[in-house]
C-alpha positions as CSV (number, residue, x, y, z in Angstrom):
1,M,0.1,-0.3,-0.2
2,P,1.1,3.3,-0.4
3,N,2.2,6.3,2.2
4,N,-0.4,5.3,4.6
5,E,-0.6,8.4,6.3
6,N,-1.0,9.9,2.5
7,T,-4.0,7.3,1.7
8,I,-5.6,7.9,4.8
9,D,-5.4,11.9,4.7
10,R,-6.6,11.3,0.7
11,I,-9.7,8.9,1.7
12,Q,-10.8,11.2,4.4
13,E,-10.5,14.3,2.1
14,L,-13.2,12.1,-0.7
15,I,-14.9,11.8,2.2
16,D,-15.8,15.0,3.0
17,T,-15.6,16.9,-0.2
18,G,-15.4,14.6,-3.5
19,T,-18.3,12.3,-4.6
20,E,-19.6,8.8,-4.0
21,T,-18.1,7.9,-7.2
22,Q,-14.4,8.6,-7.0
23,L,-14.5,7.6,-3.2
24,S,-16.1,4.1,-4.3
25,E,-13.1,3.9,-7.6
26,E,-10.2,4.9,-4.9
27,L,-11.8,2.2,-2.1
28,N,-11.9,-0.7,-4.4
29,S,-8.7,0.4,-5.7
30,Y,-7.0,-1.1,-2.9
31,H,-6.5,-4.9,-2.0
32,S,-8.9,-6.5,0.7
33,A,-6.2,-6.6,3.0
34,D,-5.0,-3.2,2.6
35,L,-8.2,-1.8,2.8
36,A,-8.9,-3.5,5.7
37,D,-5.7,-1.7,7.5
38,I,-7.5,1.5,5.7
39,I,-11.0,0.6,7.1
40,Q,-9.0,0.2,10.8
41,Q,-8.1,4.1,10.6
42,L,-11.4,5.9,9.9
43,K,-14.0,7.3,12.5
44,P,-17.0,5.3,12.7
45,E,-19.0,7.6,10.5
46,E,-16.4,7.8,7.9
47,R,-16.1,4.0,8.0
48,L,-20.4,4.1,7.8
49,K,-20.1,5.8,4.5
50,C,-17.1,3.9,3.0
51,F,-18.8,0.6,3.4
52,P,-21.9,0.3,1.7
53,I,-19.9,1.8,-1.6
54,I,-16.9,-0.9,-1.6
55,D,-18.0,-4.3,-3.9
56,E,-19.6,-6.4,-1.8
57,E,-17.4,-9.5,-2.9
58,K,-14.1,-6.7,-1.5
59,A,-16.4,-5.9,1.3
60,A,-16.9,-9.5,2.4
61,D,-13.0,-10.2,2.6
62,V,-12.0,-7.0,4.0
63,I,-14.7,-8.6,6.7
64,E,-12.5,-11.8,6.8
65,Y,-9.2,-9.2,7.8
66,L,-10.3,-7.1,10.6
67,P,-10.3,-7.9,14.0
68,P,-13.5,-9.5,15.8
69,Q,-14.7,-6.7,17.6
70,L,-14.5,-4.4,14.3
71,Q,-16.0,-6.5,12.6
72,V,-19.4,-6.7,14.8
73,E,-19.0,-3.3,15.4
74,I,-19.3,-2.5,11.1
75,L,-21.8,-5.0,10.2
76,G,-24.0,-3.7,13.7
77,D,-23.6,-0.4,11.9
78,I,-24.2,-1.0,8.1
79,D,-27.6,-1.8,6.7
80,T,-29.3,-4.8,7.9
81,D,-29.4,-6.8,4.0
82,L,-26.0,-5.2,3.1
83,A,-24.7,-6.7,6.0
84,S,-26.9,-10.3,5.9
85,R,-25.3,-9.8,2.2
86,L,-21.3,-9.8,3.3
87,I,-22.1,-13.0,5.9
88,S,-23.2,-14.7,3.1
89,K,-19.9,-13.9,0.7
90,L,-18.1,-15.4,3.9
91,P,-16.6,-18.7,4.2
92,H,-19.1,-21.0,6.6
93,D,-16.6,-21.4,9.7
94,E,-15.7,-16.9,9.7
95,A,-19.5,-16.4,8.8
96,A,-20.0,-18.7,12.0
97,D,-16.7,-16.8,13.9
98,V,-18.5,-13.7,13.4
99,L,-22.3,-14.5,14.2
100,G,-20.7,-16.1,17.4
101,D,-19.4,-13.1,18.7
102,M,-22.6,-11.1,18.1
103,E,-25.2,-10.7,21.1
104,E,-27.7,-14.0,20.3
105,D,-30.8,-12.3,19.8
106,E,-28.4,-10.5,17.2
107,S,-27.1,-13.3,15.5
108,Q,-30.1,-15.3,15.4
109,A,-32.0,-12.3,13.6
110,Y,-29.3,-12.6,11.2
111,L,-29.5,-16.6,10.5
112,E,-32.8,-15.6,9.7
113,Q,-32.1,-13.5,6.8
114,L,-29.1,-15.6,5.3
115,P,-29.8,-18.8,2.2
116,K,-31.7,-21.5,4.1
117,K,-28.9,-23.8,3.1
118,F,-26.5,-21.7,4.3
119,S,-28.3,-20.7,7.8
120,S,-28.8,-24.4,8.9
121,E,-24.8,-25.5,8.0
122,V,-24.3,-22.1,10.1
123,R,-25.9,-22.7,12.9
124,E,-24.8,-26.3,12.9
125,L,-21.2,-24.9,13.4
126,L,-22.3,-22.8,16.1
127,T,-23.3,-25.9,18.3
128,Y,-19.7,-26.7,17.8
129,N,-16.7,-25.3,20.8
130,E,-14.9,-22.8,18.6
131,D,-11.2,-24.4,19.8
132,T,-12.5,-27.6,18.3
133,A,-12.6,-29.2,14.8
134,G,-16.3,-28.8,14.5
135,G,-16.0,-24.8,15.6
136,I,-13.1,-24.3,12.7
137,M,-13.7,-26.8,9.8
138,T,-15.9,-26.1,6.4
139,P,-18.7,-28.4,5.2
140,L,-17.9,-27.5,1.8
141,V,-16.7,-31.0,1.6
142,L,-15.8,-32.0,-2.5
143,T,-17.3,-35.4,-2.0
144,V,-17.9,-39.1,-4.1
145,Y,-19.3,-41.7,-3.9
146,D,-17.9,-45.0,-3.7
147,N,-20.4,-46.5,-5.8
148,M,-18.9,-44.6,-8.9
149,T,-17.3,-44.3,-12.0
150,V,-14.3,-42.1,-12.3
151,K,-16.0,-40.1,-15.2
152,E,-18.8,-40.1,-13.3
153,A,-16.9,-38.1,-9.5
154,L,-15.4,-35.7,-12.4
155,D,-18.5,-34.8,-13.5
156,T,-19.6,-34.2,-10.1
157,I,-17.2,-32.2,-9.0
158,R,-17.0,-30.1,-12.1
159,I,-21.0,-29.0,-11.1
160,K,-19.8,-29.0,-7.6
161,A,-16.6,-26.5,-8.6
162,E,-19.2,-24.5,-10.8
163,K,-22.3,-24.3,-7.6
164,E,-20.0,-23.8,-4.7
165,N,-16.6,-22.5,-3.8
166,M,-15.2,-24.5,-2.3
167,E,-11.6,-26.6,-1.5
168,L,-9.6,-28.7,-4.5
169,Y,-7.8,-30.5,-2.7
170,Y,-9.4,-33.6,-2.4
171,A,-12.1,-36.2,-3.2
172,Y,-13.3,-37.5,-0.2
173,V,-15.2,-40.9,-0.9
174,V,-18.5,-41.5,1.4
175,D,-21.1,-44.4,1.8
176,K,-24.8,-43.9,0.9
177,H,-25.2,-43.1,4.6
178,N,-22.1,-40.4,3.9
179,H,-19.8,-42.2,5.9
180,L,-16.5,-41.5,5.1
181,V,-14.3,-44.8,4.0
182,G,-11.9,-43.6,1.5
183,V,-10.3,-40.2,-0.2
184,V,-9.0,-39.7,-4.1
185,S,-6.4,-37.0,-4.9
186,L,-7.2,-35.0,-7.9
187,R,-4.6,-35.8,-10.1
188,N,-5.5,-39.7,-9.8
189,L,-9.4,-38.9,-10.2
190,I,-7.8,-37.0,-13.5
191,T,-5.5,-39.9,-14.8
192,A,-7.3,-42.7,-14.6
193,P,-8.7,-44.9,-16.5
194,V,-12.7,-43.5,-16.8
195,D,-14.6,-46.3,-16.4
196,L,-12.5,-47.7,-13.4
197,N,-14.9,-47.6,-10.1
198,I,-13.7,-45.2,-7.3
199,S,-13.4,-48.2,-5.2
200,D,-10.6,-49.6,-6.5
201,L,-9.1,-45.9,-6.8
202,M,-9.4,-44.4,-3.7
203,S,-7.1,-44.7,-0.4
204,K,-8.8,-46.2,2.7
205,D,-5.7,-45.2,4.5
206,L,-7.5,-42.1,6.4
207,V,-6.2,-39.2,8.6
208,K,-8.9,-37.9,10.3
209,V,-10.4,-35.7,13.0
210,H,-13.5,-36.0,15.4
211,V,-15.7,-33.0,15.6
212,D,-14.9,-32.4,19.5
213,D,-10.5,-32.8,18.6
214,Y,-9.3,-29.4,20.2
215,Q,-7.2,-27.4,17.6
216,G,-4.1,-28.4,18.9
217,H,-4.4,-31.6,18.5
218,I,-5.2,-31.2,15.0
219,A,-2.3,-29.1,14.5
220,D,-0.2,-31.4,15.7
221,I,-1.4,-33.7,12.4
222,F,-0.7,-30.9,10.2
223,M,2.6,-30.4,11.5
224,K,3.5,-34.4,11.0
225,Y,1.9,-35.1,7.9
226,Q,1.9,-31.9,5.8
227,F,-1.3,-32.5,4.5
228,N,-3.3,-29.6,2.7
229,A,-6.7,-30.5,4.7
230,L,-8.3,-33.1,7.0
231,P,-11.7,-34.8,6.9
232,V,-13.4,-34.1,9.9
233,V,-16.0,-37.1,11.5
234,D,-18.4,-36.8,13.4
235,L,-18.7,-40.4,16.5
236,Y,-20.5,-42.3,13.9
237,D,-18.0,-41.3,11.1
238,H,-19.8,-39.5,9.0
239,L,-18.1,-37.1,7.2
240,K,-19.1,-33.3,8.5
241,G,-16.2,-31.1,6.6
242,I,-12.3,-30.2,6.5
243,V,-10.3,-28.0,8.0
244,T,-7.6,-26.6,6.2
245,W,-4.1,-25.6,6.5
246,D,-5.1,-21.5,6.4
247,D,-7.7,-22.8,9.1
248,V,-4.8,-23.8,12.2
249,Q,-2.0,-21.7,10.7
250,D,-1.9,-19.3,13.6
251,I,-2.2,-22.5,15.9
252,V,0.9,-24.0,14.7
253,E,2.6,-20.5,14.9
254,E,1.8,-19.5,18.4
255,E,3.1,-23.6,19.5
256,T,6.9,-22.8,17.4
257,T,6.9,-19.4,18.4
258,D,6.2,-21.2,22.3
259,E,8.8,-24.5,21.4
260,I,11.3,-21.5,20.5
261,F,11.1,-19.2,23.7
262,T,10.6,-22.9,26.0
263,S,14.0,-23.8,24.2
264,S,15.7,-20.4,25.4
265,G,14.2,-19.8,28.8
266,I,11.3,-17.7,28.4
267,V,8.3,-18.0,30.1
268,T,5.2,-16.7,27.6
269,D,2.7,-17.1,30.0
270,L,2.5,-13.6,31.6
271,G,0.9,-11.3,32.6
272,D,-0.2,-7.5,30.7
273,D,2.4,-5.8,33.0
274,D,5.4,-8.9,32.3
275,D,4.7,-8.8,28.4
276,D,5.8,-5.3,28.5
277,I,9.1,-6.8,30.3
278,L,9.2,-9.2,28.3
279,T,8.6,-7.0,24.7
280,G,11.2,-4.3,26.2
281,S,14.1,-7.0,26.7
282,L,13.2,-8.6,23.5
283,A,13.7,-5.3,21.3
284,H,17.2,-4.5,22.7
């Protein structure tokens, strides 16, 4: 992003004296992450003028980059219909996090306005502890049935990929009761004979996590196996969603930092005053 102070000054000038078109063009010219930084430095009344004229896809991305408290504040300040549309454009797990930070009556009001399928899936995520696989997973999973041929599976994947914005790492194989029975890489699918049965192609050697497994355990599995994603199942082995590397990356980084500090003899579980001391010590 260009010089931050100059950028804020220019945007504030456009808010005060520019046209809505000029302000919209300026705001939409920034990357979502940079725009989130800008939004955080504006006054509440300035943010209220900006958000409705940001492209909705970009505005939803900006919401993801903001701190939780500011997410809730902005969504509460802007038009309710716009807020609902932005929430519906968030990944399911992010939408659940945002709604989980709201007052219950406000959260329920948005859930009533969201598209029925999206709302139902987010409601389920809200039933899980936010520190577990169920709380951070996305229910959008690329699945194929074990009795399909490769051609049928590829046709299914093509249709799902066009309709849903889902992670395309692996295709998870389920039976007719939605039990997770295998996994197949997209590379293997693309290169396999089209008449081959999925049950003969899939790998049954699965690494999976349970909806109630905590993030620390999941992070350990990611670090051990170097997967891009992990399937999440319930008590009866029904496939419920996937957890991606992005979902646990912060946890892994925290654990790695703690290990570095511990090996150096530095305690990381400190109070606020001690945090200041530690920060000052590390700065020298």
